[in-house]
C-alpha positions, -999 to 999 in steps of 0.1 A, spaced: 0 0 0 28 24 9 46 16 -24 14 22 -44 11 56 -28 48 63 -38 60 62 -2 90 40 -8 109 52 23 79 43 45 76 9 28 114 3 33 111 13 70 82 -10 76 99 -40 61 129 -34 84 107 -29 115 87 -60 110 116 -80 95 147 -97 109 182 -84 114 215 -102 122 243 -96 145 275 -110 130 295 -105 162 271 -129 181 261 -149 150 224 -144 158 192 -133 140 165 -114 158 132 -96 152 137 -59 150 103 -50 166 109 -73 195 143 -58 203 129 -23 200 100 -31 223 124 -47 248 148 -17 248 120 8 252 99 -9 279 91 12 309 111 5 340 94 -19 365 91 -6 400 
C-alpha cells in the first residue's frame, strides 16, 4: 500500500521494522520489533 502511494521510504522502513536483522558478532538473528520493544519498555518498579 505504501509503495502504491509512492511512499518508498515508509515501505522500506516498515519492512525493516517487521523483519529480521542479524548480529554478525554474536552470530544471531532477531526480530527488530521485539528488540525495539524490549529496549523501550518502561522500568518496572
